[in-house]
C-alpha positions in Angstrom: -6.2 21.2 -37.1 -3.5 23.0 -35.1 0.0 23.1 -36.5 1.5 20.8 -34.0 -1.4 18.6 -32.4 -0.8 17.2 -29.2 -2.9 14.2 -27.8 -3.2 12.8 -24.4 -2.2 9.0 -24.4 -4.7 6.3 -23.5 -3.7 5.1 -20.1 -5.5 2.7 -17.7 -6.5 4.0 -14.5 -5.3 7.5 -15.5 -7.3 8.9 -18.5 -10.8 9.0 -16.9 -13.0 12.0 -17.5 -11.6 13.9 -14.4 -8.3 13.9 -15.8 -9.2 14.1 -19.5 -11.2 17.2 -19.0 -8.2 18.8 -17.1 -5.7 18.0 -19.9 -8.4 19.4 -22.4 -8.5 22.6 -20.6 -4.8 23.1 -20.6 -4.7 22.4 -24.4 -4.9 18.7 -25.3 -6.1 18.6 -29.0 -7.5 15.1 -28.5 -8.0 12.8 -25.5 -8.3 9.0 -25.3 -10.3 7.1 -22.7 -8.8 4.0 -20.8 -8.6 0.9 -22.7 -12.0 -0.8 -22.8 -12.0 -4.7 -22.5 -14.1 -5.9 -25.6 -15.3 -9.2 -24.0 -16.3 -7.5 -21.0 -18.4 -4.6 -22.9 -20.0 -7.4 -24.9 -21.1 -9.3 -21.7 -22.3 -5.7 -20.3 -20.0 -5.6 -17.2 -20.9 -2.3 -15.5 -17.3 -1.2 -14.5 -16.7 -1.4 -18.1 -19.5 0.3 -19.9 -18.9 2.9 -17.5 -15.9 3.8 -19.3 -18.0 4.8 -22.2 -19.2 7.9 -20.6 -17.8 10.9 -22.3 -18.9 14.6 -22.6 -19.1 17.0 -25.4 -16.3 19.2 -23.4 -13.8 16.6 -24.1 -14.2 16.5 -27.8 -12.6 15.4 -30.2 -12.3 12.3 -27.8 -11.6 8.5 -28.8 -12.6 5.4 -27.0 -10.1 2.7 -27.1 -10.9 -0.9 -27.1 -8.7 -4.0 -26.9 -9.3 -7.8 -27.4 -8.2 -10.9 -29.2 -11.3 -12.1 -31.0 -12.5 -10.4 -34.3 -16.1 -11.3 -33.6 -16.2 -9.7 -30.1 -14.0 -6.6 -31.2 -16.3 -6.0 -34.0 -19.6 -6.1 -31.6 -17.6 -4.1 -29.1 -17.0 -1.4 -31.6 -20.6 -1.4 -32.7 -21.5 -0.8 -28.9 -19.1 2.0 -28.5 -20.4 3.6 -31.5 -23.6 4.4 -29.6 -21.5 6.7 -27.3 -20.8 8.9 -30.5 -16.9 9.2 -30.0 -15.1 11.1 -32.7 -12.8 8.1 -32.9 -12.7 4.3 -32.1 -9.2 3.4 -31.2 -7.7 -0.2 -31.3 -5.1 -1.0 -28.6 -2.3 -3.2 -30.2 0.2 -1.8 -27.9 -0.5 -2.5 -24.1 2.4 -4.5 -22.9 1.3 -5.7 -19.5 1.2 -9.5 -18.9 -2.6 -9.6 -18.1 -3.3 -8.1 -21.8 -0.4 -9.1 -23.9 0.2 -12.4 -22.4 -3.3 -13.4 -23.3 -2.8 -12.4 -26.8 -4.4 -9.1 -26.9 -3.0 -5.5 -27.0 0.9 -5.7 -27.8 0.5 -9.5 -27.7 -1.0 -9.5 -31.3 2.5 -8.2 -32.6 3.3 -12.0 -32.4 0.0 -12.8 -34.6 0.0 -10.0 -37.3 -2.6 -12.2 -39.5 -5.0 -12.0 -36.5 -4.2 -8.3 -35.7 -5.2 -7.4 -39.3 -8.3 -9.6 -39.2 -9.4 -7.7 -35.9 -8.8 -4.5 -37.7 -10.7 -5.1 -40.8 -13.5 -6.5 -38.7 -13.8 -3.4 -36.6 -13.5 -0.9 -39.6 -16.2 -2.9 -41.6 -18.5 -2.9 -38.3 -18.7 0.8 -37.8 -19.0 4.2 -39.6 -16.9 6.1 -36.9 -13.3 6.6 -38.0 -11.1 3.6 -36.7 -7.6 4.4 -35.5 -5.0 2.2 -33.9 -2.0 2.2 -31.4 0.8 -0.1 -31.5 4.6 -0.5 -30.7 7.7 -1.1 -32.9 7.5 -4.8 -32.6 7.7 -7.6 -30.0 11.4 -7.3 -29.3 14.4 -6.1 -30.8 14.7 -8.8 -33.1 11.2 -8.5 -34.3 10.6 -4.7 -35.1 8.1 -5.1 -37.8 6.3 -1.6 -37.6 7.3 -0.4 -41.0 5.7 -3.2 -43.0 3.0 -3.4 -40.3 2.0 0.0 -40.6 1.3 -0.4 -44.4 -0.9 -3.4 -43.6 -2.8 -1.7 -41.0 -3.3 1.2 -43.3 -4.7 -1.4 -46.0 -7.4 -2.3 -43.4 -8.9 0.9 -43.4 -7.5 2.8 -40.2 -7.6 6.5 -40.5 -4.5 7.2 -38.2 -1.7 5.2 -36.6 0.0 6.0 -33.3 3.3 4.3 -32.6 5.0 4.0 -29.1 8.7 4.0 -29.8 9.3 0.7 -27.8 8.9 -2.9 -28.1 6.8 -4.9 -26.1 9.8 -6.4 -24.4 10.9 -3.0 -23.3 7.6 -2.5 -21.6 8.3 1.2 -20.3 12.1 0.7 -19.8 14.9 2.2 -21.8 14.6 5.0 -24.1 11.9 5.3 -26.8 13.5 5.0 -30.4 11.9 7.4 -32.7 13.9 6.5 -35.8 11.3 3.8 -37.0 8.5 6.1 -36.2 10.0 8.6 -38.7 10.7 5.8 -41.1 7.1 4.9 -41.0 6.0 8.5 -41.3 8.5 9.0 -44.4 7.6 5.9 -46.1 6.0 7.3 -49.4 3.4 4.4 -49.5 1.9 5.7 -46.1 -0.9 8.4 -46.6 -2.7 8.4 -43.1 -1.4 10.6 -40.4 1.3 9.3 -38.1 1.2 9.9 -34.3 4.4 9.6 -32.2 4.5 8.5 -28.7 7.2 7.9 -26.1 9.3 9.9 -23.7 7.6 13.4 -24.4 8.8 14.9 -21.3 9.6 18.4 -22.1 8.6 21.0 -24.7 11.9 21.0 -26.1 11.7 17.2 -26.9 8.2 17.6 -28.3 9.5 20.1 -30.8 12.6 18.0 -31.7 10.4 15.1 -32.6 8.1 17.3 -34.7 11.1 18.9 -36.4 13.2 15.6 -36.7 10.7 12.9 -37.5 7.8 14.9 -39.3 4.9 13.1 -37.4 1.5 14.5 -37.6 0.8 14.6 -34.0 2.5 13.8 -30.7 1.0 11.9 -27.9 2.1 12.7 -24.3 1.7 9.9 -21.6 3.5 9.6 -18.3 4.7 13.0 -18.4 1.1 14.2 -17.7 1.0 12.4 -14.1 0.3 15.3 -11.7 1.1 17.8 -14.7 -1.8 18.1 -16.9 -0.5 21.8 -17.6 2.3 20.2 -19.6 0.3 20.5 -22.8 0.0 24.3 -22.3 3.9 24.3 -21.7 4.6 22.3 -24.9 2.1 24.6 -27.1 3.8 27.8 -25.8 7.2 26.8 -26.8 5.9 25.3 -30.0 4.3 28.7 -30.8 6.8 31.1 -29.4 10.2 29.2 -29.0 10.3 30.3 -25.5 9.7 28.4 -22.0 6.8 29.7 -20.0 7.8 31.0 -16.6 7.8 28.5 -13.9 4.3 28.6 -12.2 3.8 29.2 -8.4 3.7 26.0 -6.3 0.4 27.1 -4.7 -1.2 27.3 -8.4 0.0 23.9 -9.1 -1.3 22.5 -5.9 -4.5 24.0 -6.5 -4.9 22.0 -9.7 -4.2 18.8 -7.9 -6.8 19.6 -5.4 -9.2 20.1 -8.2 -8.1 16.9 -9.6 -8.6 15.1 -6.3 -12.3 16.9 -6.2 -13.1 15.8 -9.8 -11.8 12.0 -9.1 -13.9 11.8 -5.9 -16.9 13.3 -7.8 -16.3 10.9 -10.8 -15.9 7.6 -8.6 -18.5 8.7 -5.9 -16.4 7.5 -3.1 -13.9 10.0 -1.1 -11.3 7.2 -0.1 -11.6 5.7 -3.7 -11.1 8.9 -5.3 -8.1 9.8 -3.4 -6.4 6.4 -4.0 -7.1 6.9 -7.7 -5.2 10.2 -7.5 -2.3 9.0 -5.7 -0.2 8.3 -8.8 -0.4 12.1 -9.7 0.8 12.9 -6.2 3.7 10.3 -6.4 4.8 11.5 -9.7 4.0 15.3 -9.9 7.0 17.6 -10.9 5.7 20.1 -8.2 7.2 18.0 -5.4 10.4 16.8 -7.0 13.7 17.8 -5.7 12.4 19.5 -2.7 14.7 19.2 0.3 14.1 16.9 3.4 10.6 16.0 1.7 10.7 12.3 2.2 8.6 12.2 5.4 6.1 14.7 4.0 5.8 12.6 0.7 5.0 9.5 2.8 2.3 11.1 4.6 0.6 12.7 1.7 0.5 9.1 0.1 -0.9 7.8 3.2 -3.4 10.2 3.7 -7.0 8.7 3.3 -9.5 11.7 3.6 -9.7 14.7 1.5 -9.2 17.0 4.6 -5.9 15.4 5.3 -4.6 15.6 1.8 -5.4 19.0 1.5 -4.0 20.0 4.8 -0.6 18.4 3.9 -0.7 20.0 0.5 -1.3 23.6 2.3 1.6 22.7 4.6 3.9 21.9 1.6 3.0 25.3 0.1 3.7 27.1 3.4 7.0 25.2 3.9 8.5 25.1 0.5 6.4 27.2 -1.7 
């Protein structure tokens, strides 16, 4: 185990094999799949079972599942185990309405007995180590994570990842790491605690390791269009210095590789490009470029690989 473990946070429509392998190359110590709907998995829905495809190059890799029924979650865990992940992770943190509003993900923060029932059912159903990811609580008036962490530990999970926001916050405001630190420093906790939320720079990663004592850190949205952020953070944690800025041409080559990997994974050029667009839109490579608006619009509207790459090449020529 490295001194400062860095994990790629599970994100729907983001952490597919194409992106996971890129992040792994740049130093992610563990990667997580997109979340897998337990009910759909039990029904053998093809688009869901496809998410179980993992490769040895990704290891250690966790497959994340979500649902609101202990029986289907246990059955889903048994199905997932057949893919031989290193961990099976339970999603108790997704805040979006179609998940939390139906009583799964972060919705279970309003029904802790059922959350614990699900956790125990999954742990008992499989031999693979079970982990969980959750939030501080449902809202500011219900920040229950300190007590909840102990209860989840009692159910047999091996690790707990905590996003430093409530469900009500969604992804707005600042992540509050103080309660993450309180969980980590609780003498009754003996499982590893993973901190998540607003890790956007090497300096912030080091601050969170040093100040809150977490065992590992998850990086989420800061990886969009920037899988090399893991290398940046690791270099800083190891040396105390920042890596020199990379040439724009190098960064664009990585973005192109991601497009190619996405097309290969999805099996359709147009869908692969659409799937990659959030990375173009959020990549730090293109932020702050003077008079870039029209070029950015053209890049996000391009629907063939030839057009996307042509625009990227023009960006390098003009701004690189």
